C-alpha positions in Angstrom: 264.5 42.9 28.0 262.7 40.6 30.4 259.1 40.9 31.4 260.1 41.7 35.0 262.2 44.6 33.7 259.3 46.0 31.7 257.1 45.8 34.8 259.7 47.7 36.9 260.1 50.4 34.2 256.3 50.9 33.7 255.8 50.8 37.4 258.4 53.4 37.9 256.8 55.6 35.2 253.4 55.2 36.9 254.9 56.2 40.3 256.5 59.3 38.7 253.2 60.3 37.0 251.3 59.8 40.3 253.8 61.9 42.2 253.7 64.7 39.6 249.9 64.6 39.7 249.9 64.9 43.5 252.4 67.8 43.3 250.3 69.6 40.7 247.1 69.0 42.7 248.7 70.3 45.9 250.0 73.4 44.0 246.6 74.1 42.6 245.1 73.7 46.0 247.6 76.1 47.5 246.7 78.6 44.7 243.0 78.2 45.4 243.4 78.6 49.2 245.5 81.7 48.6 242.8 83.2 46.3 239.9 82.3 48.6 241.7 83.7 51.7 242.4 86.9 49.9 238.7 87.2 48.9 237.7 86.5 52.5 240.0 89.2 53.9 238.7 91.7 51.4 235.1 90.9 52.2 235.6 90.4 55.9 234.6 86.8 55.7 235.8 83.8 57.7 238.0 81.4 55.8 238.4 77.6 56.1 241.2 76.2 54.0 240.6 73.4 51.6 242.4 70.0 51.7 242.9 67.2 49.2 239.5 65.9 50.3 237.6 69.1 49.7 237.9 72.7 48.7 238.0 75.9 50.8 234.9 77.6 52.3 234.3 81.3 53.0 231.4 82.6 55.1 230.3 86.1 56.0 228.0 89.0 55.1 227.8 91.1 52.0 225.7 94.3 52.4 224.0 92.8 55.4 223.1 89.6 53.5 224.5 86.3 54.8 226.7 84.7 52.2 228.7 81.5 51.6 231.0 80.1 48.9 232.1 76.5 48.9 232.9 73.7 46.4 231.3 70.3 46.0 231.5 67.3 43.7 228.7 66.2 41.5 228.8 62.6 40.2 227.6 61.6 36.8 228.1 57.9 36.1 231.6 56.9 37.0 233.0 60.5 36.7 232.8 63.4 39.1 232.8 67.2 38.4 233.7 69.9 40.9 231.4 72.9 41.2 231.7 76.2 43.1 228.5 77.3 44.8 227.7 80.9 45.7 224.8 81.5 48.1 223.5 84.9 49.3 220.5 85.0 51.6 217.9 87.7 52.2 214.7 88.2 54.3 212.1 85.9 52.8 209.7 87.5 50.3 206.9 85.3 51.7 205.4 84.0 48.5 207.2 80.7 48.1 209.1 82.1 45.1 211.1 79.8 43.0 212.9 81.0 39.8 215.0 79.0 37.5 216.3 79.4 34.0 213.9 78.4 31.3 216.2 75.7 29.8 217.2 72.1 30.2 215.2 70.3 32.9 213.1 73.4 33.6 211.8 73.6 30.0 211.1 69.8 30.1 209.1 70.1 33.3 207.2 73.1 31.8 206.2 71.0 28.8 204.9 68.4 31.2 202.6 71.0 32.7 204.7 72.4 35.7 203.7 75.8 37.0 205.1 78.8 35.2 203.6 82.1 36.3 203.5 84.9 33.6 204.7 88.1 35.2 204.1 90.5 32.3 207.7 91.4 31.4 208.3 89.5 28.1 212.0 89.2 28.4 211.8 88.0 32.0 208.9 85.6 31.3 210.8 84.0 28.4 214.0 83.7 30.5 212.7 82.3 33.8 210.3 79.7 35.0 208.4 81.2 37.9 206.7 79.2 40.7 205.0 80.6 43.8 202.3 79.8 46.3 200.2 82.7 45.1 200.6 83.9 41.5 199.0 87.3 42.1 201.3 88.1 45.0 204.3 86.9 43.0 203.4 89.2 40.1 203.2 92.1 42.6 206.5 91.2 44.2 208.3 90.9 40.8 208.3 94.6 40.0 209.9 95.9 36.7 213.0 96.9 38.7 213.4 93.5 40.2 212.9 91.7 36.9 215.5 94.0 35.3 218.0 93.2 38.0 217.3 89.5 37.6 217.7 89.7 33.8 221.0 91.5 34.2 222.2 88.8 36.7 221.1 86.0 34.4 223.0 87.5 31.5 226.3 87.4 33.5 225.5 84.2 35.4 223.2 81.8 33.4 223.2 79.2 36.2 221.4 81.4 38.7 218.5 80.0 40.8 216.3 82.1 43.1 214.4 80.9 46.1 212.1 82.9 48.4 215.0 83.7 50.7 218.2 83.2 48.8 220.0 83.3 45.4 222.3 80.4 44.4 224.8 80.2 41.6 226.6 77.0 40.7 229.6 77.4 38.5 231.4 74.4 37.0 235.0 74.1 38.2 237.2 75.6 40.9 237.9 79.3 41.3 241.5 80.5 41.6 240.9 84.2 41.3 239.9 86.3 44.3 238.4 89.0 42.1 235.9 86.5 40.6 234.7 85.5 44.1 234.4 89.2 45.2 232.7 90.3 42.0 230.2 87.4 42.0 229.2 87.8 45.6 228.7 91.6 45.3 226.7 91.2 42.1 224.4 88.6 43.8 224.1 90.7 46.9 222.9 93.7 44.9 220.1 91.6 43.4 219.3 90.2 46.8 218.9 93.7 48.1 216.5 94.6 45.3 214.4 91.5 46.0 214.2 92.1 49.8 214.1 95.9 50.0 211.0 97.8 48.7 213.0 101.1 48.4 215.7 99.5 46.2 213.0 97.8 44.1 211.1 101.1 43.6 214.3 102.9 42.7 215.2 100.4 40.0 211.6 100.5 38.7 211.8 104.3 38.4 215.1 104.1 36.7 213.9 101.6 34.1 210.7 103.7 33.5 212.8 106.8 33.0 215.2 104.9 30.7 212.4 103.8 28.5 211.0 107.3 28.4 214.4 108.8 27.5 214.4 111.2 30.5 217.0 109.6 32.8 220.3 111.1 31.8 219.1 114.7 31.9 218.4 114.2 35.6 222.0 113.3 36.3 224.1 115.8 34.3 226.9 116.7 34.6 227.7 114.7 37.7 225.0 112.1 38.5 223.9 111.7 42.1 224.4 107.9 42.1 222.5 105.5 44.3 224.3 102.9 46.3 223.0 99.8 44.6 225.2 98.2 42.0 222.3 97.4 39.7 221.0 101.0 39.9 224.4 102.3 39.0 224.7 99.9 36.1 221.4 101.0 34.7 222.4 104.7 34.9 225.8 104.0 33.3 224.2 102.1 30.4 221.6 104.8 29.9 224.3 107.5 29.9 226.3 105.5 27.4 223.2 105.0 25.2 222.8 108.7 24.7 226.5 109.5 24.3 227.4 111.0 27.7 230.5 108.8 27.7 232.7 110.7 30.1 230.2 110.5 32.9 229.3 106.9 32.1 233.0 106.2 32.3 233.2 107.5 35.8 230.3 105.3 36.8 231.8 102.1 35.3 235.3 102.8 36.4 234.1 103.1 40.0 232.1 99.9 39.6 235.1 98.1 38.2 237.0 98.8 41.5 234.2 97.1 43.4 233.7 94.3 40.9 237.2 93.8 39.5 236.4 90.5 37.6 232.9 91.2 36.5 233.1 90.8 32.7 230.0 93.0 32.1 231.4 95.9 34.2 234.9 95.8 32.9 233.5 95.5 29.4 231.4 98.6 29.8 234.3 100.5 31.3 236.3 99.7 28.1 233.4 100.5 25.8 232.6 103.9 27.3 236.3 104.7 27.4 236.4 104.3 23.7 233.4 106.5 23.4 235.0 109.2 25.5 238.1 109.1 23.3 236.0 109.4 20.2 234.1 112.4 21.6 237.4 114.1 22.4 237.0 113.6 26.2 234.4 116.3 26.5 231.4 116.4 28.8 229.0 116.9 25.8 227.1 113.9 24.5 227.6 112.7 21.0 224.6 114.2 19.3 222.6 112.6 16.5 222.6 114.2 13.1 220.5 117.4 13.3 216.9 117.0 12.4 215.2 119.0 9.7 212.7 121.6 11.0 209.7 119.4 11.5 207.4 122.4 11.2 208.2 122.5 7.5 207.1 119.0 6.9 203.3 118.4 6.6 202.0 115.0 7.6 201.2 113.8 4.1 204.2 115.6 2.5 207.0 113.3 1.3 210.5 113.6 2.8 213.0 116.0 1.3 214.8 113.1 -0.4 212.5 110.3 -1.3 213.8 106.8 -0.4 214.5 104.6 -3.4 211.7 102.2 -4.6 212.1 98.7 -3.3 213.2 97.4 -6.7 216.0 99.9 -7.2 219.6 99.6 -5.9 220.0 100.2 -2.2 221.6 103.6 -2.5 220.8 107.0 -1.1 222.6 110.3 -1.1 224.7 109.5 2.0 225.5 105.9 1.0 223.7 102.6 1.2 220.4 102.0 2.9 219.6 99.0 5.0 216.2 97.4 4.2 216.4 94.3 6.4 215.5 95.1 10.0 215.3 91.4 11.0 218.8 90.8 9.8 220.2 93.7 11.8 218.2 92.7 14.9 219.4 89.1 14.6 223.0 90.2 14.2 222.8 92.4 17.4 220.6 90.4 19.7 220.2 86.7 18.7 223.4 85.5 20.3 224.0 85.6 24.1 226.0 88.7 24.2 226.4 91.0 27.2 224.9 94.5 26.7 228.3 96.1 26.2 229.2 93.6 23.5 226.0 94.5 21.6 226.6 98.2 22.0 230.2 97.8 20.7 228.9 95.8 17.7 226.3 98.5 16.9 229.0 101.1 17.0 231.2 99.1 14.7 228.7 98.1 12.1 225.5 100.1 12.2 225.8 103.6 13.8 224.9 106.2 11.3 223.4 103.8 8.8 220.4 104.8 6.8 217.4 102.4 7.0 214.2 101.6 5.3 212.3 99.3 7.6 208.9 98.1 8.4 207.2 97.0 11.6 204.1 97.2 13.8 203.4 100.4 15.7 203.3 99.7 19.5 203.0 103.2 20.8 203.2 106.8 19.6 203.5 110.0 21.6 204.3 113.6 20.6 207.3 114.9 22.7 209.3 118.1 22.9 212.6 116.4 23.6 214.0 112.9 23.8 217.7 112.7 24.7 218.8 110.2 22.1 216.7 111.7 19.3 217.1 115.4 20.0 214.7 118.4 20.2 211.2 118.4 18.9 208.4 118.6 18.8 208.2 115.2 17.1 206.3 111.9 17.3 208.3 109.3 19.3 207.0 106.0 17.9 207.9 102.6 19.2 207.8 100.1 16.4 208.3 96.3 16.8 210.7 95.3 14.0 211.7 91.7 14.9 210.9 88.7 17.1 214.0 86.6 17.7 214.8 83.3 19.4 217.6 83.6 22.0 219.1 80.7 23.8 219.2 82.5 27.1 216.1 84.8 27.0 213.8 82.9 24.7 211.6 84.9 22.3 212.7 88.5 22.4 211.1 91.5 20.7 213.4 94.1 19.2 212.0 97.6 18.8 212.9 100.8 16.9 212.2 104.1 18.7 211.7 106.5 15.7 211.4 110.3 15.6 208.7 111.1 13.1 207.3 114.6 12.2 204.4 115.5 14.5 201.1 113.9 13.6 202.7 112.1 10.7 201.4 108.7 11.8 198.1 109.6 13.3 196.3 107.5 10.7 198.1 104.3 11.8 196.3 102.4 14.6 198.3 100.8 17.4 199.3 97.4 16.1 199.2 98.6 12.5 202.0 98.3 10.0 204.3 101.2 9.2 207.2 101.5 6.8 209.7 104.2 7.6 213.1 105.7 6.6 215.6 107.3 8.9 219.1 107.1 10.4 220.3 104.8 13.1 221.8 107.0 15.9 221.8 104.8 19.0 221.1 101.6 20.9 220.0 100.6 24.4 221.0 97.0 24.4 219.4 96.0 27.7 215.9 97.0 26.6 216.6 96.1 23.0 215.8 99.5 21.5 217.4 100.9 18.3 217.0 104.6 17.9 216.1 106.1 14.5 216.4 109.8 13.8 214.9 111.8 10.9 212.1 109.2 10.6 209.5 109.6 7.8 206.7 107.4 6.7 207.1 105.7 3.4 204.0 104.5 1.5 204.6 101.3 -0.5 
């Protein structure tokens, strides 16, 4: 075969490959235009079709917040990568706020001495670099409700950047699913509303406070009066799931899944609480923890009815094995970048009902008459820090055990003091990194 013939053959192959590439690219562009137009119609946005030179654009308003989605190319050396940018604006907070994930270039600049304001929420402070014109005003603006909403958004969209008047998310690649666009914009708009509206911020702060105190679900049984905000409803749904009110939580997440059809966190929770509802026999009653012994029969210095085994004996108790490594359990549940429903599912699969013998530092102790996850009292609800973990997304995170002790049984332990305790794992609240331990008793070692 002559050289000319080879040139013709390889040239023809090259032309065919080029034509196929163009056809595939046009088909992918048509698919993307169709998806973006569908999202625009659902949201009431304007739509500008993409071409071979650039992707589509949609513009409009979500919950009264101006929003835009478009694609752009980012060059790196000789190659280029397409990104999809979501932008949702809101009335300026007025403090020159700038938030970015505490990773990559942000972490490098922090090492070099760039500003990073400490807000006071450990999870938020580890996750975000915070810049503002006035640190004190920024701390006042970033309420617990707002930091919770931002933490939730970061868990689903790690590329989030917040400015004083907008939220921006850049995702690598093109989007060919209308549900992804709709879900992402609505999730961002919910956080934008929390940042710009004092009422929404206060509502979220109240919900997180109640959630930490264990009083939220009782305020919403049997049919919760749900707020309009997506983040508020997520918080309520997660709190209901944490205490075993699965059928009501399922209604919350099923409704959210209609609004956010491609939000992995929402659809994951809908599946998780659906499994809980089936386990509970589809009743409206929560899955209760194992009944507590009558605490009035246990004196503060009296040993538990069944003494836990000494440390050097086999890890066996009457009901089965006992877990002695709180850090290992916390690491398994929280060290990886899991969404909260994934952590809850892992707890149900591996740890629910397990007996524990753990140690930690006492952060807080209060005598209560009732705590939804731990049952009726009176008992001492103690918050014990059991692990400090390194997480790629949220930095250093503290994992706590919320333990039901007999009344006055830990009065002799100062705040910050060490306590060793036995009990049974009965629940988890993944967002706030709480593990709930019923039938707690001090163990002297």
